[in-house]
MIVOBA-714529 format. One record per residue (C-alpha): x, y, z; residue in one letter; residue number from 1. Coordinates in steps of 0.2 Angstrom, whole numbers, plus 2048, in hexadecimal, padded with zeros to 3 digits. Example, Ala and Ser with C-alpha at 12.3 -4.5 7.8 and 13.67 -1.06 7.14 Angstrom:
<nodes>
    x    y    z  r    k
  83E  7EA  827  A    1
  844  7FB  824  S    2
</nodes>
This chain:
<nodes>
    x    y    z  r    k
  0F0  3DB  665  M    1
  0FB  3E9  661  A    2
  0FC  3ED  64C  M    3
  10E  3F1  646  P    4
  10F  402  641  S    5
  114  404  62E  P    6
  125  409  629  P    7
  126  41B  624  S    8
  129  426  616  A    9
  13A  428  61A  K   10
  13F  417  61D  S   11
  139  410  60D  S   12
  140  41B  602  R   13
  152  41E  609  A   14
  159  40B  600  P   15
  151  410  5F1  A   16
  159  421  5F1  L   17
  16B  416  5F5  L   18
  168  40E  5E8  L   19
  166  41C  5DB  G   20
  175  425  5E2  V   21
  180  416  5E0  A   22
  179  415  5CD  L   23
  17D  425  5C8  L   24
  18F  422  5D0  A   25
  194  413  5C6  L   26
  194  41C  5B1  P   27
  19F  42B  5BB  A   28
  1AA  420  5C4  L   29
  1AE  418  5B6  W   30
  1AF  426  5AB  L   31
  1BC  42C  5B7  T   32
  1C8  41D  5B5  Q   33
  1C9  419  5A6  R   34
  1CF  42D  5A8  T   35
  1DD  427  5B1  R   36
  1E5  41C  5A2  L   37
  1E4  41F  58F  P   38
  1DB  412  586  E   39
  1EC  408  580  A   40
  1F2  405  590  D   41
  1E2  3FD  59B  R   42
  1E5  3EF  591  A   43
  1F7  3ED  599  V   44
  1F6  3F6  5A7  V   45
  1ED  3F1  5B9  T   46
  1ED  3FF  5C7  A   47
  1EA  3F8  5D8  P   48
  1DC  3FE  5E3  A   49
  1DE  40E  5EB  P   50
  1DF  40C  5FE  A   51
  1D0  414  609  A   52
  1D9  427  60C  A   53
  1E0  427  5FB  A   54
  1DE  435  5F0  P   55
  1D2  42E  5E0  P   56
  1DF  431  5D3  N   57
  1F0  42E  5DD  E   58
  1F2  418  5D8  T   59
  1F1  41E  5C6  A   60
  1FC  42B  5C9  A   61
  209  41D  5CF  S   62
  208  414  5C3  V   63
  211  419  5B0  E   64
  208  415  5A2  P   65
  210  406  595  L   66
  210  414  587  S   67
  21A  421  593  E   68
  226  416  599  R   69
  229  40F  583  I   70
  22B  421  57E  R   71
  238  423  58A  A   72
  241  414  586  A   73
  240  418  573  V   74
  247  429  57A  A   75
  254  421  581  R   76
  25B  415  575  A   77
  260  422  569  A   78
  26E  425  572  D   79
  27C  41C  56E  P   80
  285  40F  578  V   81
  299  409  579  H   82
  29E  3F9  577  L   83
  2B4  3FA  579  T   84
  2BC  3EB  573  V   85
  2CE  3E8  57C  P   86
  2DD  3DF  570  L   87
  2EA  3D6  575  L   88
  2F9  3D1  56D  D   89
  300  3BE  570  P   90
  308  3C3  581  F   91
  2F8  3CA  588  G   92
  2FF  3DE  587  A   93
  2F4  3E9  57B  P   94
  2F4  3EA  56A  L   95
  302  3F9  564  T   96
  300  3F1  551  A   97
  2F6  3FE  544  A   98
  2E5  3F8  548  I   99
  2D6  3F7  53A  M  100
  2C5  3F5  53C  A  101
  2B5  3F0  531  E  102
  2A3  3EE  532  L  103
  299  3E3  528  S  104
  28D  3E7  51D  A  105
  27F  3EC  52F  A  106
  26F  3E0  52B  P  107
  264  3EE  533  L  108
  25C  3FB  52B  T  109
  25A  407  538  A  110
  258  41D  539  T  111
  264  420  546  A  112
  275  41E  53F  A  113
  27C  410  541  G  114
  28A  405  549  P  115
  29A  40D  547  Q  116
  2AD  408  54D  V  117
  2BD  413  552  T  118
  2CF  40A  557  T  119
  2DA  412  564  T  120
  2EC  409  56A  P  121
  2E6  3FA  570  G  122
  2D2  3F9  570  A  123
  2C4  3FB  566  L  124
  2B7  408  567  R  125
  2A3  402  563  L  126
  297  40D  562  T  127
  282  40C  55B  A  128
  270  411  55D  P  129
  26A  406  56F  R  130
  25C  3FC  569  H  131
  267  3F6  55E  W  132
  26A  3E1  561  P  133
  279  3DF  55F  A  134
  28A  3E5  554  F  135
  28B  3DE  543  P  136
  29C  3D3  542  P  137
  2AA  3DE  543  L  138
  2BC  3D9  537  R  139
  2CB  3DE  541  V  140
  2DD  3DD  53A  S  141
  2EE  3E5  542  A  142
  300  3E3  53C  A  143
  308  3D6  53E  G  144
  2F9  3C8  545  F  145
  2EC  3BE  53E  A  146
  2DC  3C8  538  P  147
  2CE  3C3  546  R  148
  2BA  3C2  540  L  149
  2AF  3C8  550  L  150
  29E  3C2  550  R  151
  28F  3C4  55B  A  152
  295  3D4  563  L  153
  28A  3D8  573  P  154
  281  3E8  576  L  155
  27C  3ED  589  G  156
  26E  3FA  58E  A  157
  27E  403  593  G  158
  290  406  58E  D  159
  29D  3F7  591  M  160
  2AC  3EC  58C  T  161
  2AF  3DC  587  I  162
  2BB  3CE  589  D  163
  2CB  3D3  581  P  164
  2CF  3CB  56F  I  165
  2DD  3C1  56F  H  166
  2E9  3C3  55F  F  167
  2F4  3B4  555  S  168
  302  3B7  54A  P  169
  2FB  3AB  540  G  170
  300  3A0  533  A  171
  308  3A4  522  T  172
  304  39E  512  L  173
  30C  39F  502  R  174
  30C  399  4EF  G  175
  30B  3A0  4E0  R  176
  300  3A1  4CF  A  177
  303  39B  4BC  F  178
  2F9  39C  4AD  G  179
  2F8  38F  49D  P  180
  30B  389  498  G  181
  310  38C  4AC  D  182
  30F  39F  4A6  Q  183
  311  3AD  4B9  P  184
  303  3B5  4BB  L  185
  303  3C5  4C3  P  186
  2F8  3D3  4C9  S  187
  2E8  3C5  4CE  R  188
  2E0  3C6  4DB  R  189
  2E1  3B7  4E8  V  190
  2D2  3B7  4FA  V  191
  2D4  3A9  504  L  192
  2C6  39E  50F  W  193
  2C3  398  51D  D  194
  2C2  383  51B  V  195
  2B7  384  52B  N  196
  2AB  38F  526  G  197
  2AC  397  537  R  198
  2B1  3AB  530  E  199
  29F  3AA  52A  T  200
  291  3BE  52A  D  201
  282  3B7  52F  R  202
  27A  3C5  531  A  203
  27F  3CC  520  A  204
  27C  3B9  518  G  205
  28E  3B7  512  R  206
  2A1  3B0  514  T  207
  2AB  3BB  516  L  208
  2C0  3B6  510  P  209
  2CD  3B5  51D  L  210
  2D8  3C0  511  D  211
  2DC  3C8  4FF  T  212
  2EC  3CA  4F7  T  213
  2F2  3CD  4E5  T  214
  2FF  3C2  4DB  T  215
  311  3CD  4D6  D  216
  31A  3CC  4C9  L  217
  31F  3BA  4C9  D  218
  30D  3B2  4CF  G  219
  313  3B2  4E2  G  220
  308  3B5  4EF  F  221
  30B  3B7  502  T  222
  2FD  3B6  512  F  223
  305  3B7  51F  A  224
  2FC  3B9  52B  H  225
  2EE  3AC  52B  C  226
  2E0  3AB  537  A  227
  2DF  399  533  S  228
  2EA  38B  52D  R  229
  2DD  383  521  M  230
  2D5  38B  516  V  231
  2D1  38C  502  R  232
  2DC  399  4F7  C  233
  2D3  39E  4E8  E  234
  2DC  3A5  4D7  L  235
  2D1  3B2  4CE  E  236
  2D0  3B0  4BC  G  237
  2D1  3BC  4AD  G  238
  2D6  3BB  49D  D  239
  2CA  3AF  498  G  240
  2D2  3A3  4A6  L  241
  2C6  39D  4B6  A  242
  2C4  39E  4C6  T  243
  2D3  393  4CE  T  244
  2CC  38D  4E0  L  245
  2DA  380  4EA  L  246
  2CD  379  4F7  A  247
  2DA  374  506  D  248
  2E8  37C  508  A  249
  2F5  37E  517  V  250
  2FB  38E  51E  A  251
  30D  38C  527  G  252
  313  37D  519  E  253
  318  37B  509  R  254
  315  389  4FC  P  255
  305  385  4F2  I  256
  303  387  4DF  R  257
  2F0  38D  4D7  L  258
  2EE  389  4C4  D  259
  2E3  394  4B7  A  260
  2E4  38D  4A9  R  261
  2D1  384  4A5  S  262
  2C8  393  49A  A  263
  2BA  39C  4A3  A  264
  2A7  396  49F  A  265
  29A  3A5  4A4  P  266
  289  3A3  4AC  I  267
  27F  3B0  4A1  L  268
  26B  3B3  4A6  G  269
  25D  3BE  4AE  Q  270
  257  3C4  4BF  V  271
  245  3C9  4BC  A  272
  235  3C6  4C7  T  273
  228  3B7  4C4  P  274
  21E  3C4  4B3  A  275
  231  3C6  4AB  G  276
  234  3D5  4B1  E  277
  246  3D9  4B2  P  278
  24F  3DF  4C3  I  279
  25D  3E8  4C5  A  280
  267  3EA  4D1  G  281
  262  3D9  4D7  A  282
  275  3CF  4DF  I  283
  279  3BC  4D7  V  284
  286  3B2  4DD  V  285
  28D  3A1  4D7  A  286
  293  395  4E2  T  287
  29C  387  4DE  M  288
  295  373  4E0  A  289
  29D  36C  4EC  G  290
  29D  36A  503  P  291
  2A4  37C  508  R  292
  2AB  381  4F7  E  293
  2A9  396  4F3  R  294
  2AA  3A1  4E6  S  295
  2AD  3B1  4E3  A  296
  2A2  3B5  4D6  R  297
  296  3C3  4DA  R  298
  28E  3CD  4CD  V  299
  280  3DB  4CD  T  300
  271  3D9  4BF  T  301
  273  3E9  4B4  D  302
  263  3F4  4AF  R  303
  258  3E7  4A4  D  304
  25E  3D8  4B3  G  305
  26B  3CE  4AB  R  306
  27B  3C8  4B3  F  307
  28B  3C0  4AF  A  308
  293  3B6  4B8  L  309
  2A3  3B4  4B1  D  310
  2B6  3AC  4B2  L  311
  2AE  39B  4B8  L  312
  2B7  38C  4B9  A  313
  2AD  37E  4B2  R  314
  2A1  374  4BA  G  315
  291  375  4C6  Y  316
  28B  385  4CF  Y  317
  27E  389  4DD  A  318
  277  39B  4D3  V  319
  26F  3A6  4E0  T  320
  265  3B8  4DF  A  321
  260  3C6  4EB  E  322
  257  3D5  4E7  A  323
  250  3E0  4F5  P  324
  23C  3DC  4FA  G  325
  23F  3CD  4F0  R  326
  240  3BB  4F6  L  327
  252  3B3  4F1  P  328
  251  3A5  4E5  V  329
  262  396  4E3  V  330
  262  38D  4D2  M  331
  26D  37D  4D7  R  332
  27A  374  4CC  R  333
  278  381  4BE  V  334
  289  37D  4B4  H  335
  297  38A  4AC  S  336
  293  38E  49C  G  337
  281  38F  49E  T  338
  276  39E  495  G  339
  264  3A5  497  G  340
  265  3A2  4A7  L  341
  252  3A9  4AF  V  342
  252  3AB  4C4  L  343
  241  3B4  4C9  A  344
  240  3BB  4D8  L  345
  22D  3BD  4E1  E  346
  229  3CA  4EB  S  347
  229  3C4  4FD  T  348
  219  3C7  509  G  349
  216  3D4  516  S  350
  20E  3D5  527  A  351
  1FF  3E1  531  E  352
  1FD  3E2  541  L  353
  1FA  3EC  551  E  354
  202  3F0  563  L  355
  1F6  3F5  570  L  356
  1FF  3FF  57D  G  357
  20B  406  570  A  358
  209  41B  572  P  359
  1FF  423  567  A  360
  204  42F  55B  G  361
  214  42A  55A  V  362
  222  422  54C  D  363
  22D  419  556  L  364
  23B  40B  54D  P  365
  235  3F7  54F  L  366
  242  3E8  550  L  367
  23A  3D9  549  W  368
  244  3C9  542  R  369
  23A  3B6  53D  L  370
  239  3A8  547  L  371
  238  396  542  D  372
  225  394  53F  G  373
  226  380  541  L  374
  231  37E  54F  D  375
  226  381  560  P  376
  237  387  568  R  377
  235  398  55D  R  378
  248  397  554  R  379
  24E  3A7  54B  P  380
  250  3A6  53B  T  381
  256  3B6  534  T  382
  25D  3C6  53D  P  383
  254  3D5  544  F  384
  24E  3E1  538  A  385
  245  3F0  53B  T  386
  233  3FA  53A  A  387
  22A  407  53E  R  388
  21C  40A  54A  L  389
  211  416  546  R  390
  203  41B  551  D  391
  201  407  559  G  392
  202  3FF  546  R  393
  211  3F7  53F  V  394
  215  3EF  52E  T  395
  220  3E3  529  I  396
  228  3DF  519  A  397
  234  3D4  511  A  398
  22C  3C4  518  I  399
  22F  3B5  50F  P  400
  224  3AB  50A  P  401
  220  39C  518  G  402
  21B  39A  52A  R  403
  222  3A3  533  H  404
  21E  3AC  545  A  405
  227  3BE  549  L  406
  22F  3C5  559  E  407
  22E  3D8  55B  L  408
  237  3E1  566  R  409
  233  3F5  56D  L  410
  23D  3FC  575  P  411
  233  3FD  588  G  412
  22C  3EB  587  A  413
  22D  3DC  587  A  414
  22F  3D2  576  P  415
  220  3CD  56C  L  416
  21E  3BC  565  T  417
  211  3B7  557  T  418
  207  3A7  554  D  419
  210  3A0  544  A  420
  206  3A6  536  L  421
  20A  3A3  522  A  422
  20F  3B0  519  Y  423
  20D  3B1  506  D  424
  217  3B9  4F8  A  425
  20F  3CB  4F3  G  426
  202  3CA  500  R  427
  1FE  3D2  510  T  428
  1F9  3C9  51E  T  429
  1F1  3D0  52D  L  430
  1FA  3C9  53E  V  431
  1EB  3D1  549  G  432
  1EE  3DA  55C  S  433
  1FB  3D9  566  L  434
  1FD  3DF  57A  T  435
  20F  3E6  57D  L  436
  20F  3E4  590  T  437
  21F  3EB  59C  A  438
  227  3D7  59A  G  439
  232  3D0  5AB  A  440
  241  3DB  5B6  T  441
  251  3D0  5B7  L  442
  25B  3DA  5C6  S  443
  26A  3D3  5D1  A  444
  27E  3DD  5D8  R  445
  28C  3D3  5D2  V  446
  29C  3D5  5DD  V  447
  2AC  3CD  5DC  D  448
  2B3  3BF  5EA  A  449
  2B7  3CE  5F6  Q  450
  2A6  3D7  5F4  G  451
  2AA  3E6  5E8  Q  452
  29F  3EA  5D9  P  453
  2A5  3E3  5CA  L  454
  2A2  3EB  5B9  S  455
  29F  3DF  5AB  G  456
  28E  3D9  5A1  R  457
  280  3CA  5A0  A  458
  278  3BE  595  A  459
  268  3B4  595  L  460
  266  3A9  586  A  461
  258  3A9  578  A  462
  248  3A5  57F  A  463
  247  395  575  F  464
  255  38D  57C  Q  465
  24B  38E  58F  A  466
  255  38B  59F  G  467
  25E  37B  598  H  468
  270  382  591  V  469
  274  386  5A3  V  470
  287  37B  5A0  D  471
  28A  386  591  R  472
  291  396  58E  D  473
  283  3A1  58C  V  474
  28D  3AF  582  F  475
  292  3A1  578  A  476
  280  39D  572  L  477
  278  3A4  565  P  478
  269  3B3  563  D  479
  270  3B5  577  H  480
  26C  3C7  57F  E  481
  278  3CE  586  E  482
  276  3DF  595  H  483
  286  3E7  59D  A  484
  287  3EB  5AF  L  485
  285  3F9  5B7  A  486
  295  403  5C0  P  487
  291  3FD  5CF  D  488
  290  3EB  5CC  G  489
  27B  3EC  5CA  S  490
  270  3E3  5BB  L  491
  25F  3E8  5B7  Q  492
  258  3E1  5AA  W  493
  246  3E8  5A1  D  494
  23A  3E2  595  G  495
  23C  3D0  595  L  496
  232  3C3  58F  P  497
  22D  3B3  59D  A  498
  234  3A5  5A0  G  499
  23F  39B  5A4  W  500
  252  3A1  59F  R  501
  264  39E  59F  S  502
  26D  3AB  5A8  L  503
  27E  3B1  5A7  A  504
  28A  3BD  5B0  V  505
  29C  3C1  5AB  R  506
  2AA  3CF  5B0  A  507
  2BC  3CF  5AE  E  508
  2C8  3C3  5B8  G  509
  2BA  3B7  5BE  C  510
  2B0  3A9  5BA  A  511
  29E  3A9  5B2  D  512
  291  3A9  5BD  H  513
  283  39E  5B5  T  514
  270  39A  5B9  Q  515
  261  397  5B4  A  516
  253  3A4  5BB  V  517
  240  3A6  5BA  E  518
  235  3B7  5B1  L  519
  227  3BC  5B2  A  520
  21F  3C6  5A8  D  521
  21B  3DB  5B1  G  522
  225  3D2  5C2  R  523
  239  3D5  5CA  R  524
  244  3C8  5CB  L  525
  252  3CF  5D9  D  526
  25F  3C2  5D9  L  527
  269  3CB  5E6  G  528
  27B  3C9  5E6  T  529
  286  3C1  5D9  I  530
  298  3BE  5DE  R  531
  2A1  3B9  5D2  L  532
  2B4  3AF  5D9  P  533
  2C2  3B2  5D2  A  534
  2C7  3A9  5C0  A  535
  2D3  39D  5B9  G  536
  2D9  397  5AB  A  537
  2E0  38B  5A0  I  538
  2EB  38E  58E  D  539
  2F6  386  580  G  540
  2FD  382  570  V  541
  2F5  370  564  V  542
  303  367  55B  R  543
  2FF  35C  551  R  544
  30D  34D  555  L  545
  319  355  54A  S  546
  31A  364  554  G  547
  311  371  547  V  548
  305  37C  550  P  549
  2F3  375  54C  L  550
  2E7  382  545  G  551
  2D3  382  547  D  552
  2D3  374  555  A  553
  2C4  36F  560  T  554
  2CB  36F  574  V  555
  2BE  36C  580  V  556
  2BE  372  592  A  557
  2B2  36B  5A0  E  558
  2AD  36C  5B0  R  559
  2AC  35A  5B7  V  560
  298  358  5BC  G  561
  299  36C  5B2  G  562
  298  376  5A4  S  563
  2A3  375  596  R  564
  2AC  381  58C  L  565
  2B3  383  57A  E  566
  2C2  38A  571  S  567
  2C9  38B  55F  I  568
  2DA  389  55E  T  569
  2E1  39A  553  L  570
  2EE  396  546  A  571
  2FB  397  54F  D  572
  2F4  389  55A  G  573
  2F0  392  569  S  574
  2E0  391  573  Y  575
  2DA  397  584  R  576
  2CD  397  590  F  577
  2CB  3A5  59C  D  578
  2BE  3A8  5AA  R  579
  2BF  392  5B2  L  580
  2B8  393  5C2  L  581
  2C2  38A  5CD  P  582
  2C3  375  5CE  G  583
  2C5  365  5C3  R  584
  2C2  36A  5B0  W  585
  2C7  35E  5A2  E  586
  2D0  364  593  L  587
  2CA  358  584  R  588
  2D1  35A  571  L  589
  2C6  357  565  L  590
  2CB  354  550  P  591
  2C0  357  544  S  592
  2C0  350  533  D  593
  2C6  35D  52D  D  594
  2D8  35B  538  E  595
  2D9  349  530  T  596
  2DE  34F  51E  T  597
  2ED  359  523  F  598
  2F4  34E  530  L  599
  307  34A  52F  L  600
  314  33D  533  D  601
  305  332  532  G  602
  2FC  337  543  A  603
  2EB  331  543  L  604
  2E0  33C  54F  P  605
  2DB  331  55F  A  606
  2C6  32B  55E  A  607
  2C6  32E  570  D  608
  2D6  338  579  P  609
  2D5  338  588  A  610
  2CE  348  592  P  611
  2DE  350  59D  V  612
  2DB  355  5AD  L  613
  2E0  367  5B5  L  614
  2DB  36F  5C6  D  615
  2D4  380  5C5  V  616
  2DA  38C  5D1  V  617
  2D3  3A0  5D2  S  618
  2E1  3AB  5CC  G  619
  2EA  3A0  5C4  T  620
  2EE  39C  5B1  R  621
  2F4  388  5AE  L  622
  2FC  386  599  R  623
  2FB  372  596  R  624
  303  371  583  E  625
  2F6  362  57A  L  626
  2FA  359  56A  S  627
  2ED  34D  55B  L  628
  2F1  33D  559  G  629
  2FB  32D  55D  R  630
</nodes>
């Protein structure tokens, strides 16, 4: 029986030799892959496996590191963008009257120049850094027309033109001011406030007056072009007299009378830290107690932290004090004539966190805002503010004590949301590390009914509103985001968070397009071609039974089985609905509690007014007058 021959030395050493070569190659391969991607990027970029015939570094070179994309996006964000706002008269022609525009205080403190506004015949031109989320509210006045307060002005990725703003002549309010003994009060300031509270600058956290004027030698005053018919009229006191407030006045009717007869009763006090150190430069505001009452008393503390709220009429007030880096405090039901009031302002909290994937060795602007830590939908509770990202680390100051979540935005990356954490006064909370991602990309091409490209804008509802608002006007929703379409009608929107969102597309002369979209991290969603049909329109005037135009009324247009729009009538009673899809629309007038107080001829608002049915056709405008009462 033949014995098998023993294995040769060459065949026994081959497997061991191959195993040794493989073990030696693994560290080298690991070092090669580590060199391809920076440390910060390896957490967010996954390179696909290279093809067999591809050079070792070809795939890594084709993947742009996230840090480089962020660096390039921040460089582009420093470039200014422009917003054009057409201004039209009541007949739809460009406004030729002298135009004055004033931006309110900007909520952001950025290193670059803030928003600026210039006026041209029939239009406004606004300029802002590209990384700003929106323009601050803007008050526009034109000779012979009622002023307008423009809020939620969009700011896309490029230059854009928004829908025209229509001006109306407004209503006229006349009156006289009298002091003790029915003596006229000359040279007194009269302030007009909106009774419905719509003229509010939420970003700056204050209410803006509709208009101001000064009484003449006979105590008379005139507001020739009131933007609202239902107003509150305030006469500032002086010479020991208190400020007088007429709660309900109606422009366009009989002259009003303002009497300043009561003696002023000031509120005196001091603003200090909880330890008793005075705070200089704090702002103290007195607001008259009662629903929607106003007061013009706004003072600044001196170097000893003391303040004097004078010219106050007798009554109860809510006194608010605020200072930079401090938590505002409100003391309610403070009676006029009070002295020695002490308002203690606590320090705010701060947060520290690290962003993985951020460029190293650079100083970048970052936007942040607070979200409701108790609401699972994470609604925003503050406007955006700015912070600095240095070497991947961020310190955020001025966080009020309480439980909050933070939203962070850095150009070139998807927004980040932190967990809800408790922040204490005067302490720094360590949030931890967050990883930046490229986010989702949304693309589309927008054309008209004939296939021609359209220039316009797109809007996304806020993330907390998800996809359940497709039947609403997304452009009118709070906290929506906007993006400009390219001249060829294309839309390219990068750095979006994942999830369901409501998208709306708008172009002049066309009906709006609204749909729900689902976005995924790191992926592109191409909607293809979006075709916008020519829009129809409805306009008209709302009157009372006496024939007097009715301002500040709410008109609702609802497409049968579709979207719902609202329009607030101007002082001349006019309303307007543009960009309507063809089809049958229901037009309804909604009475409010305020309107029942100034209906004439004993007219009462209908409890459930029957809707008016109108058939809207593309490219046509329907006119319908409505009346309130029965």
